Structures are given as C-alpha cells and as structure tokens.
C-alpha positions as CSV (number, residue, x, y, z in Angstrom):
1,X,-87.1,63.5,-61.5
2,X,-85.3,60.5,-63.0
3,X,-82.0,62.1,-62.4
4,X,-82.9,62.7,-58.8
5,X,-83.9,59.1,-58.3
6,X,-80.7,57.9,-59.9
7,X,-78.6,60.0,-57.6
8,X,-80.5,58.8,-54.6
9,X,-79.9,55.1,-55.6
10,X,-76.2,55.8,-56.1
11,X,-75.9,57.4,-52.6
12,X,-77.8,54.5,-51.0
13,X,-75.5,51.9,-52.8
14,X,-72.4,53.8,-51.7
15,X,-73.6,53.9,-48.1
16,X,-74.3,50.2,-48.1
17,X,-70.9,49.4,-49.6
18,X,-69.1,51.6,-47.0
19,X,-71.1,49.9,-44.2
20,X,-70.3,46.4,-45.4
21,X,-66.6,47.1,-45.8
22,X,-66.4,48.8,-42.4
23,X,-68.0,45.9,-40.6
24,X,-65.5,43.5,-42.2
25,X,-62.6,45.7,-41.2
26,X,-63.8,45.9,-37.6
27,X,-64.2,42.1,-37.4
28,X,-60.7,41.5,-38.7
29,X,-59.3,44.1,-36.3
30,X,-61.1,42.3,-33.5
31,X,-59.8,38.9,-34.5
32,X,-56.2,40.1,-35.1
33,X,-56.3,42.0,-31.9
34,X,-57.2,39.0,-29.9
35,X,-54.5,36.9,-31.6
36,X,-51.8,39.5,-31.1
37,X,-52.7,39.8,-27.5
38,X,-52.7,36.1,-26.7
39,X,-49.5,35.3,-28.7
40,X,-47.1,37.1,-26.5
41,X,-48.6,35.4,-23.4
42,X,-48.1,32.0,-25.0
43,X,-44.5,32.8,-26.0
44,X,-43.8,34.2,-22.5
45,X,-45.0,30.9,-20.9
46,X,-42.8,28.8,-23.2
47,X,-39.8,30.9,-22.4
48,X,-40.2,30.5,-18.6
49,X,-40.7,26.7,-19.0
50,X,-37.5,26.5,-21.1
51,X,-35.6,28.5,-18.4
52,X,-36.8,26.1,-15.7
53,X,-35.7,23.1,-17.7
54,X,-32.3,24.6,-18.3
55,X,-31.9,25.2,-14.6
56,X,-32.8,21.6,-13.8
57,X,-30.3,20.3,-16.4
58,X,-27.5,22.6,-14.9
59,X,-28.3,21.4,-11.4
60,X,-28.2,17.8,-12.5
61,X,-24.9,18.3,-14.3
62,X,-23.4,20.1,-11.3
63,X,-24.4,17.2,-9.0
64,X,-22.7,14.7,-11.4
65,X,-19.5,16.8,-11.6
66,X,-19.1,17.3,-7.9
67,X,-19.9,13.7,-7.1
68,X,-22.8,14.6,-4.8
69,X,-25.6,12.1,-4.3
70,X,-28.9,11.9,-2.5
71,X,-28.5,10.2,0.9
72,X,-30.6,7.1,1.3
73,X,-30.9,6.0,4.9
74,X,-32.5,2.7,5.9
75,X,-33.7,1.8,9.3
76,X,-32.4,-1.1,11.4
77,X,-31.9,-2.1,15.0
78,X,-28.6,-3.2,16.6
79,X,-29.0,-6.6,18.2
80,X,-25.4,-7.2,19.2
81,X,-22.0,-5.5,19.0
82,X,-19.4,-8.0,17.8
83,X,-16.4,-5.6,18.1
84,X,-15.6,-2.0,17.4
85,X,-16.2,-2.1,13.7
86,X,-18.7,-4.9,13.3
87,X,-22.3,-5.2,14.6
88,X,-25.3,-7.5,14.2
89,X,-28.6,-5.8,13.2
90,X,-32.2,-6.6,12.5
91,X,-32.7,-5.3,8.9
92,X,-35.6,-6.0,6.6
93,X,-36.9,-8.6,9.1
94,X,-33.8,-10.7,9.5
95,X,-30.4,-10.5,11.3
96,X,-27.5,-9.2,9.2
97,X,-23.9,-8.5,10.0
98,X,-22.8,-5.0,9.2
99,X,-19.1,-4.1,8.7
100,X,-18.6,-0.3,9.2
101,X,-17.4,1.4,6.0
102,X,-13.9,2.9,5.8
103,X,-12.9,2.2,9.5
104,X,-10.7,-0.4,11.2
105,X,-10.5,-0.9,14.9
106,X,-7.9,-3.0,16.8
107,X,-8.7,-6.7,17.0
108,X,-10.4,-8.4,19.9
109,X,-11.8,-11.6,18.4
110,X,-9.5,-12.4,15.5
111,X,-9.0,-16.2,15.2
112,X,-5.2,-15.9,14.6
113,X,-4.3,-12.6,16.3
114,X,-4.1,-11.6,20.0
115,X,-6.3,-8.9,21.6
116,X,-4.7,-5.7,20.4
117,X,-4.3,-2.5,22.5
118,X,-7.3,-0.2,22.3
119,X,-9.4,-3.0,20.8
120,X,-11.4,-3.6,24.0
121,X,-11.9,0.1,24.4
122,X,-13.3,0.4,20.9
123,X,-15.7,-2.5,21.5
124,X,-16.9,-1.0,24.8
125,X,-17.4,2.3,23.1
126,X,-19.5,0.7,20.3
127,X,-21.6,-1.2,22.9
128,X,-22.3,1.9,24.8
129,X,-23.3,3.9,21.7
130,X,-25.0,1.2,19.6
131,X,-26.3,-1.9,21.4
132,X,-30.1,-2.1,21.3
133,X,-30.4,1.2,19.5
134,X,-32.5,2.1,16.5
135,X,-30.0,3.2,13.8
136,X,-30.0,4.2,10.1
137,X,-27.7,2.6,7.5
138,X,-26.2,4.6,4.7
139,X,-24.8,2.6,1.8
140,X,-22.0,3.9,-0.5
141,X,-20.7,1.6,-3.2
142,X,-21.1,-2.2,-3.1
143,X,-23.6,-3.2,-0.5
144,X,-21.8,-6.4,0.6
145,X,-18.3,-7.7,1.0
146,X,-16.9,-11.1,0.1
147,X,-18.1,-12.5,3.4
148,X,-21.7,-11.3,2.6
149,X,-21.6,-8.7,5.3
150,X,-23.4,-5.4,4.7
151,X,-21.1,-2.4,4.2
152,X,-22.5,0.8,5.6
153,X,-22.1,4.0,7.5
154,X,-24.1,3.9,10.7
155,X,-26.1,6.9,11.9
156,X,-27.3,6.9,15.5
157,X,-28.9,9.8,17.4
158,X,-28.1,12.1,14.5
159,X,-24.4,11.3,14.4
160,X,-22.3,9.2,12.1
161,X,-20.8,6.5,14.3
162,X,-18.0,5.6,11.8
163,X,-16.7,9.2,12.0
164,X,-17.1,9.2,15.8
165,X,-14.7,6.3,16.1
166,X,-12.1,8.2,14.1
167,X,-12.6,11.4,16.1
168,X,-11.9,9.5,19.4
169,X,-8.8,7.7,18.0
170,X,-10.4,4.3,18.3
171,X,-10.1,3.4,14.6
172,X,-8.0,4.1,11.5
173,X,-9.2,5.1,8.1
174,X,-8.9,2.0,6.0
175,X,-10.3,-0.3,3.2
176,X,-10.7,2.5,0.5
177,X,-11.4,-0.1,-2.2
178,X,-14.1,1.6,-4.4
179,X,-13.6,5.4,-4.4
180,X,-14.9,8.0,-4.5
181,X,-16.7,7.8,-1.1
182,X,-19.2,10.4,0.0
183,X,-17.7,11.0,3.5
184,X,-14.0,10.3,2.8
185,X,-12.8,13.9,3.2
186,X,-14.7,14.3,6.5
187,X,-13.2,11.0,7.7
188,X,-9.7,12.1,6.8
189,X,-10.1,15.3,8.7
190,X,-11.5,13.5,11.7
191,X,-8.5,11.1,11.7
192,X,-6.0,13.9,11.4
193,X,-7.5,15.7,14.4
194,X,-7.2,12.5,16.5
195,X,-3.6,12.0,15.2
196,X,-2.6,15.6,16.0
197,X,-3.9,15.2,19.5
198,X,-2.4,11.7,20.0
199,X,-5.7,10.2,20.9
200,X,-6.2,6.4,21.4
201,X,-4.3,4.4,18.8
202,X,-2.2,7.5,17.9
203,X,-0.7,7.6,21.4
204,X,1.4,4.5,20.6
205,X,4.5,5.1,18.4
206,X,4.5,2.9,15.4
207,X,1.3,1.1,16.3
208,X,-0.8,2.2,13.3
209,X,0.4,1.0,9.9
210,X,-1.0,0.8,6.4
211,X,-1.8,-2.9,6.9
212,X,-3.4,-2.5,10.4
213,X,-1.9,-2.4,13.8
214,X,1.6,-3.6,14.7
215,X,1.7,-5.3,18.1
216,X,3.5,-8.2,19.7
217,X,2.6,-9.5,23.1
218,X,5.3,-10.9,25.4
219,X,4.6,-14.5,24.3
220,X,5.1,-13.6,20.7
221,X,8.3,-11.8,21.4
222,X,9.7,-14.8,23.3
223,X,8.7,-17.1,20.5
224,X,10.4,-14.9,17.9
225,X,13.5,-14.7,20.0
226,X,13.6,-18.5,20.4
227,X,13.1,-19.0,16.6
228,X,16.0,-16.8,15.7
229,X,19.0,-18.6,14.2
230,X,22.2,-18.3,16.4
231,X,24.5,-15.6,15.2
232,X,27.8,-16.5,13.7
233,X,30.3,-17.9,16.3
234,X,32.8,-15.2,15.5
235,X,30.5,-12.6,17.2
236,X,30.5,-14.5,20.5
237,X,32.8,-12.8,23.0
238,X,33.6,-15.9,25.0
239,X,33.9,-19.6,24.3
240,X,30.5,-21.2,25.0
241,X,32.3,-24.3,26.2
242,X,34.7,-22.4,28.4
243,X,34.5,-21.3,32.0
244,X,31.2,-20.4,33.6
245,X,30.0,-16.9,32.8
246,X,27.5,-14.5,34.4
247,X,25.8,-11.3,33.3
248,X,28.6,-9.2,34.7
249,X,30.9,-10.5,32.0
250,X,28.9,-8.8,29.2
251,X,28.5,-5.2,28.3
252,X,25.1,-5.5,26.6
253,X,22.1,-7.7,26.7
254,X,22.6,-8.6,23.0
255,X,26.1,-9.8,23.7
256,X,24.9,-12.0,26.5
257,X,22.1,-13.3,24.4
258,X,24.4,-14.3,21.6
259,X,26.6,-16.1,24.1
260,X,23.6,-17.8,25.7
261,X,22.3,-19.1,22.3
262,X,25.7,-20.2,21.2
263,X,26.0,-22.2,24.4
264,X,22.8,-24.1,23.6
265,X,20.1,-21.8,24.8
266,X,17.2,-21.7,25.3
267,X,17.0,-25.5,25.4
268,X,19.8,-25.5,28.0
269,X,21.2,-22.9,30.2
270,X,24.5,-24.3,31.5
271,X,25.7,-20.8,32.5
272,X,22.4,-20.0,34.3
273,X,22.0,-16.6,32.5
274,X,18.2,-16.9,32.1
275,X,17.3,-16.5,35.7
276,X,14.1,-18.1,37.0
277,X,11.5,-16.9,34.4
278,X,12.8,-19.2,31.6
279,X,11.6,-16.8,29.0
280,X,14.6,-17.2,26.7
281,X,15.8,-13.7,27.3
282,X,19.0,-13.4,29.4
283,X,20.5,-10.5,31.4
284,X,17.6,-8.3,30.7
285,X,18.9,-5.7,33.1
286,X,21.8,-4.9,30.7
287,X,21.4,-2.1,28.2
C-alpha cells in the first residue's frame, strides 16, 4: 500500500515537472518567434531608407558636377525700354534698371558714340516685346554690375528674351565675366544660327568685333581724313606749287588726295579738287 502511494506521488511530481517545463518552453518560443518575425521587418525598413539617402546624395553630387542649378524666377513689370539690352522695371516695389545678361546690342544712346546700324531695330524689337509687360527675372552670378544695374535674363511669355535677340541677329554674345553661365551654350548656338544665316548685325562684313561694333559715319570718316598727317612729299606726283591740276591728272583717288593735302588742303583748295561739298575728300570718282 505504501509502495503504491509512493509510486503515485512520483508520477504526479513527474507530471507537474513536465507541465512546468513545457509551459516555459512554449512561452520562450512565443517570445523568440515574435522577435525573429519583427527583426527582419525592421532591418528591411532601414535598408530602404539607406538606399533612398544614397540616391539623394548621388543626385546632389550629379547636380554639382554638371553645374545644374534650380532656376529662381522673380516677377517684375517693364516700365520703359531704354534700348535693345537695357530696360527699366518695377521690381520689389521700386524702379530698377536691368542690363540683360550676356548680350550686347548696337548703341542708340551712348554719350560718346553715334547711333550704330541695327541699334534702332534692336530697340524697337525690345519695345514691341517687353514694354508694359509682366516679366520674370532670372539671376545668374552677381546680381548687379558696377553701375548698380540688375544683371538678369528676362523671360516673357514663356521665352527668354536675351536668347531671342541673338536668334534674330540683333545682339552679339558678350560680357562673359563670371562663368560658368547656365544658358551660355544655348546662347552660343543661337548666335551661330544667326551668323550662318547672315541675320541683322551679321549681314555687315567686319561690323561685329570682340570689343563691340565697328562703325564710322561720314562725319567721323571726314574728321579722320582731315586729321591724317600729310604723306611725305616724295610721294606726291606733281609739285603742289606748280601749275593748276584737276582730277584727270591723277590715276587714283589716293594720289589726288596726297597732292591735295600737300598743297594745303583741306584748309585751302587752290586747285579746286574738293568740288562743292567741302568734305575734305577729293576726286571721289577715281578708283
């Protein structure tokens, strides 16, 4: 009987031990299972975030390497067109002068230069396209020049006006002081197209130079000729103090001109070679 009771107690104790150990194992399995399930999700999220950051860094580096930049356009209204490459605008509540970036049109209002060919056409073109219009200014590099003028590209009706001037042969690409410029390549192509088609300023041989536009009006030409020093007397065909001469005595205009100046021209015209216009140029019909 005692043996039977002892065996019964041992069996009950063994059962209880197995039950306790089993519950603990199940709990650990449940805990570990949850942890193992959640851990890959967390790691996967971190991996995606790292990839996104890497893409952003690559994009930023690419932008820096290629020189690209986000365009910043600021609104203004044109109050007056000064000439082809300069306008007055109302900007941030006050009137400012805007000098168009990278373009130069022939002069119309320079204090020491005459009106240059194609200058009036460029001014008229600017008035037609810009005067009284709402525009957008795009800055690229220093915002002002030494005269305190704003330096900008002008956008109007979805087009960049600076480039339009180049396309029509009304301006040359100029004043590349602070490269690189965002639109330089596009401007160069626009100028080359106008040049190839001999539009505007490109229709006049030798007119466009690296310094601007080479042009002399008739008054300047006459003044330059009057200011020339007389050539050496040994180049004069005839004696300036000799018999009267007329244009038929000379083979070229230069030969007659040298004789005229050696004889005291243009202050005096004792041989009456200058005709009635008194412009200082003689025998202009000669080659």
